[in-house]
N, C-alpha and C positions, 0 to 999 in steps of 0.2 A: 755375444755382444755385451759389453760392459754397461753398468747402469748409467755412467756419464754419457756414453755414446747414445744410449737409448733416450736419455733426457734431452740431449741436443737434437736428435732426430725428431723427438716429440714436439719440442718447441718450434722447430722449423715447419713441421707439418701442420700444427694447429694454428699457427699465426695467420690471421686473415690478410688478404691482399687489399690494402686500403687505397691503392691507386685507382682512381675513377676511370671508367672506360670512356675513351674519347677526349681525355684531358690533354692540353697542349704540351708540347715538349718544353723542357726547361729553358731552351734558348729562343723560343718563339717570341717572347716579350721583347727581347732586345732587337729582333728583326723589325717589329712594328715601330719601336722607338727610332731605329735608324731610318726607316722610311719617312716618318714624320719629320725628322731632322733634315733629311734631304729636300723634302717638299718645302719646308720653311725656308731653307737656304735659297732655293730657287725663287720663291716669292720675294725675298729680300733683295736678291740680285736684280730681279726684274723691276721691282719698284725703284731701286736706285738708278737703274739705267734709264727708266722712263720718268724720272723726277722732273717736275716743271722747272723751267729756267726762263727768266725774262728775256734773255738774249737769244734763245733758240726755240722757245716754246711757240707752237702755232697758235695756241689759245691765249693771246695777250689781252689782259684786262687791267685797266687802271682802276682797280678796286681797293677800297680802304681796308678790306678784309684780307688782302694778300700781303704777306711779308716777303714774297719772292721778289726778285729784281724788277719785274714788270708792274708790281702793285704800287699803291700810294699810301701804304700804312704809315710810313714815316711822316708824310704831310699831315695825315689825320691826327697822329699823336703829337706832333709839334704844335699844332693849333691848340689842342687841349692843354698842353703843358704851359702855354703862354697865357692861360687864363680864360680863353673863350671856349665854352663847351662845344664839343663836336659830337655828332650822332650819325647813325645810319638810317637812311630812308629806303624802305623796300616796297613802297606803294606807288602806283602810277601817278602821272602828273595830272590826270583828269579822273573824275568819278571816284575820288578818294579823299583823304583828309587834306585840308587846304595847305598850301605852301606857306612857309614862314621862315624868318631868319635869312640865312645865306645858303644857297644851293650850289654844290660843286658837281659839275657834270663833265667828266674828262673822257674823251673818245668813247662815246656810248656804243655798246655793242648792238643794242636795239635802236633802230632808226626811229626817231620820234615822228609821229603822224602829224599831218597839217593841223589837226585840232589841238594836239598837245603843244605844238610850236606856238600856236596862237594864244593858248591859255598861259603858256610860260612867259611869253613876251608881255602879255597884259599884266601878269603878276609883277614883272620887272618894272613896267611903267607905273605901277601903283606903289612903288617904293622898295621892291625887292632887289637883291643883289645876286647875280649869277656869275660864277667863275666857270668858264667854259673853255674846252679845248676840242676842236672838231676832228672828225675823221676826214677822209679824202673828199667826201661830198657831205656838206653840212646844210640841212634845211634851215637851221637857225641863222647861219651867215647869209644864206640866200634871202631870207626874210628881211635881213638888215641891209641888203644891197652890198654885201661884201663878198670877196672871193678869197680862196686859199691857193697859194701858188708854191710849187716846188722849186726851191733855189738851187739845191745840191742833190744829186742822186745819191743812192745809198752807198755807192762805192767811191764817191768823189772825195769825201773827207771823213776821217774818224772823229773829228771834233764837232760834226754837224749837230748832234743831239746832246751836247754837253758831256762828251766823253773826256778822255785825258786832255789836259791843257796843252796847248802848242803855240805856234807863232800866230799872232793876230794878223788879220788881213789888212792891207793898206786901205786907209779910209774906211775902217771896219765898223762894227756895230757901235752904236752910240746910245746911251741912256738919255732920256728926256729929263734934263736937270730941273725943269720947272715943276715937276710933279713930286709931291712929298713921299710917294711910295718908293721912288728910286733913289732917294737921298742916301749917300754913303755906300751904295752897292758897287762891287768891283765890276770891271769891264767884262762883258759876256763874250763868248767865243762865236765862231761862225755858226750861222743858223741854217737849217735845212729847209724849213717851211716859213712862210710869211703870209700876212693878210693885208688887204687894202681895199678901198672902195673899188667897185667894178669898173669905174671909169679910169682908174689909174693903172690898168693892166698894160698899157702901152701898145695895145693891139688895135686901137681905133685909128684907122687911116683917114686920109682925106676923102670925103664923100662928095658926090656930085651935088652942087647947090640947087639943081633943078628938081631934087626929089621932093615929093609931097611930105608935108609935116605929118600927115596921118600914117604914112609908111614908116617914118622914123619912130613915131610913138608906138606903132604896133609891135616892134621888136624890143622896145625899151623895157628894162627891168625896173624893180622898185627903187625909189630914191635912196641913195646911200645915207645911212645914219651918221650923224656927226661923231667923230671918234678922236681920241687923243692918244697918239702913239706913246707907249712907255719905253719901248726898246726898238730902235730902227736897225734894219739889217744892212748889210753891205750893198752898195748900189749895183744894179744889174747892168746888162750891156747897154740899155737905153738911158742909164743914169738915174733910174727911178729907185727910191728907197721904199722898202716895204716894212711894215711893222711886224716884229716877232711877238710882241705883247702890246695890247691896246686897251684903253678904257673907253667904253662906249656908253655915254649917258642917254637914258631914255626916260624923259619926264622926271619922275621922282626917284627912279632907280637907275641902275647901271649894270653893264655887262663887262666883266674883266675877261677878255678873250686872249688865249694863248694859241699861237699857230701850231704848236707841237706839245704833246703831253709827256714826251720822253724825259725832258729835263726835270719834270716834277716827280718822276718815278723814284722808287727806292734806290735804284742803281746810281742815279746821278744827283739825287737830292743833296748829298753831302758836299758836292763840289760845284754846283751850278747856282748862280744868283737868281735864276727864275723861280726856284722853289722858295727862296726868301721873299721874293716879290709876291708870290701867291699867298704865303702866310700873312704878310703885311696887309694885303688887300682883304683877306677874310676877317682879320681882326679889326681893321679900320672901318669896314662897312657893315659890320654886324652890330645891331643895336643891343644895348644892355638888356639882359634877360633872355635874349634869343640865342640860338645855337647855329653852328655851321653844319649843315646836313650834306652828307655825301650820298649822291643818288646811286644806290646799288641796284635799283630796279632797271635802270638803263644798262647795267652790266650783266643782266641776265638773272638776277636774284629777285624772286617775288615773295611776297608775304604768304601767299597761299601754297607755296612749295613745301610739301611735307618732307620729313627725313627719309621716308620710304621712296618718294619720288626722286629726291636728291641721290639716294643710293643707286636706284635704277639708272638714272642718267649717267652716273659715274661708271657703272659696270658696262653700259651699252655705248655711251658716247665718247669715251676717252680711251686712248691706247692702253694706259696702265690698268684701267678697269676691265677692258676686254681680256687682257693677258691674265689678270687675277681670276676672272670668271672661268676662263678655259682651264687654268691650273686647278681651280676648285672642283670643276667637273671631273677632271682626270683623277684627282685624289679621291673623290667620292666613289667613282667607279672602281678604283683600286681597292678601297675598303670593302665595297660590296662584293667584289669578286673574291677577296680574301676570306670573307665570312660566309660565303655561299657554298653549300655542299652540293656537289654534282653527283648525286646518287647516295645510297645508304652507306653508312660507315662499315668497313670490313670488320668482321668478328674474328678475333685471334683464334687460331686453331688450338683447341684444348681437348683433353681426354674426357670421356664420359664422367659426369658427376656422380657422387654417391651420397646416400642419406646419412643423417647423424648416427643412426644405429650402426650402419656399416662402418663408419669411422671409429666409433667406440670399440666395436668388435675387433677391428684391425689393430687398434692401439693396445688393447688387452693382449692380443696375440703377440705383439712385439715385446711387451713387458714379461709375458710368461716365458717366451723363448729365451729371453736374456736373464731370467731369474732375478728381475729387478723389483722384488717385493717392497723393499724399503722406499725406493723411488715412487712406486705407486701409492704407498701409504702416505707419504709426505704430500704428494699431489692431491690425494683425497682429503687430507686435513686442511688444505687451502680453502675448502668450502666452508668449514667452521670459522676460519679466520675472517673470511669476507663477511659472513653473517654477523660476527661480533665486531666488525670494523677494526681488525687487528692485522698486523703484517703476517703474510703466510709464511710458514716454516720452510727452511731449506734443507734440513736434515732431521734425524730422530731426536737429537738433543734439543733443537728449537721446538720440535713437536711436543716434547715433555714440558717445556716452559709454557707453551700455548695451553695445554690441558690444565696446568696448575693455575693459570690466570682465569680460565673459564670456570674452574671449580670454586673459585672465590666469588664469582658473580652469580652462580645458580644455587638454588636450594634443592635441586634434584640431581645429585652427581652420579646416579646409577648409570646413565648412558656414557658418561665420561670414564667410569671405572671399567665398563665393557670395552671401551676403546683401548685403555691401558693394558688390559689382559690380552687383547689381540696383538698389541705391539710387543708385549713381553713373551709371546709364544715363540716356540722354535719348531718349524719355521714360522715366520710372521703370518698371522691369521688375517688375511685381508677381508674375509667374509665377516668376521666378528667386528673388525674396524668399521666396515661399511654399515653394519647393523647399528652399531653404537652412534654413528654419525646421523643415520636416519632417525633413531629414537630421540636424539638430542634436538634435532631440527623440528620434529613433530611436537615435541614437548614445548618448545618455544612458541610455536604457532598456537597450540591450544591454550597456553598461558596468556 
């Protein structure tokens, strides 16, 4: 065996295996990134498919915090831009801070209690202004002796809620020209809902004159409040006109009531005159220094609702939240299973290990059989180079340069001369070289 082959075998044998046992394969990281990318894509697609839409979402809320088509954020911002401050109210109508300014309550999700209705109307009678749009059954309208009637069903007309403009009905909607809030407004389209006093429903037939007055009063409702129609609907089959929007004075205050809140939503606010009417009413009846408050408590938002509670309600109470929760659980289980060891790791099959002494003995036998004395001497001198922080030699010429540099640094060159005699001997005397290296190392330590 030649010295070069011996040196190559030695370097291969002595090099330690730095790969840690149980370390992941080089491509394992890309697999995890690919899994994360797939899960993220699924979440995005699910959120996009279940995104809220005012025309199709089941949870329709006329909230000033919603910029979706079903919200009224456009109405909220329009009032503020025209100079009247607008704010959000998230406290109840009773047992909370007092009402002030103008209150906007559009199709409340939370049905107000009789006590809340009483307190609200007393506040209006004291000088407050309420801009109101009821749901199908409104306790506020009931307290005022008014009713809400469906004029057009959902499929009868696409223009009913202020959708795309179309042909006007004969003898159609008319603005009340006597009221300053309706001055200059364009003609409105067909209306789906309308309100009027309970006695104007057209359903009261001729009654027997012999009935007792007590029986008549027993089923009578509250006296209808005086109201001024701002927009009249088309006449019904009985020739009766119903009000789509009305101003209802109550002592010092007033109620501006809209039969339907859809024309005030973000979807129709840009093309329907009813939104302009609502903005005019809010600005005209709000005293200087007061604000227009949008009642978000009636839309389901409370001041005591914490972010954690809102997150839980989203994850449990909405389709998008439940889908996100299920996907999150699946991803968590996937990561847990990917990092969980099912049993002890397998130990790779290897031969029996040997001690350092056995390794040195085997290495010396290789050098001896190959007659690689020069290679062995050069490798032995690497110990001196490392101790002096110099580059180890690669052949006998570089070994001579190393000894010359070391002789200039030490005052006791006897050990270095012993090494030179060992290198100059024929054949090369490895014992003398090893002895000189030991003497030089021990001399440095004693010094």
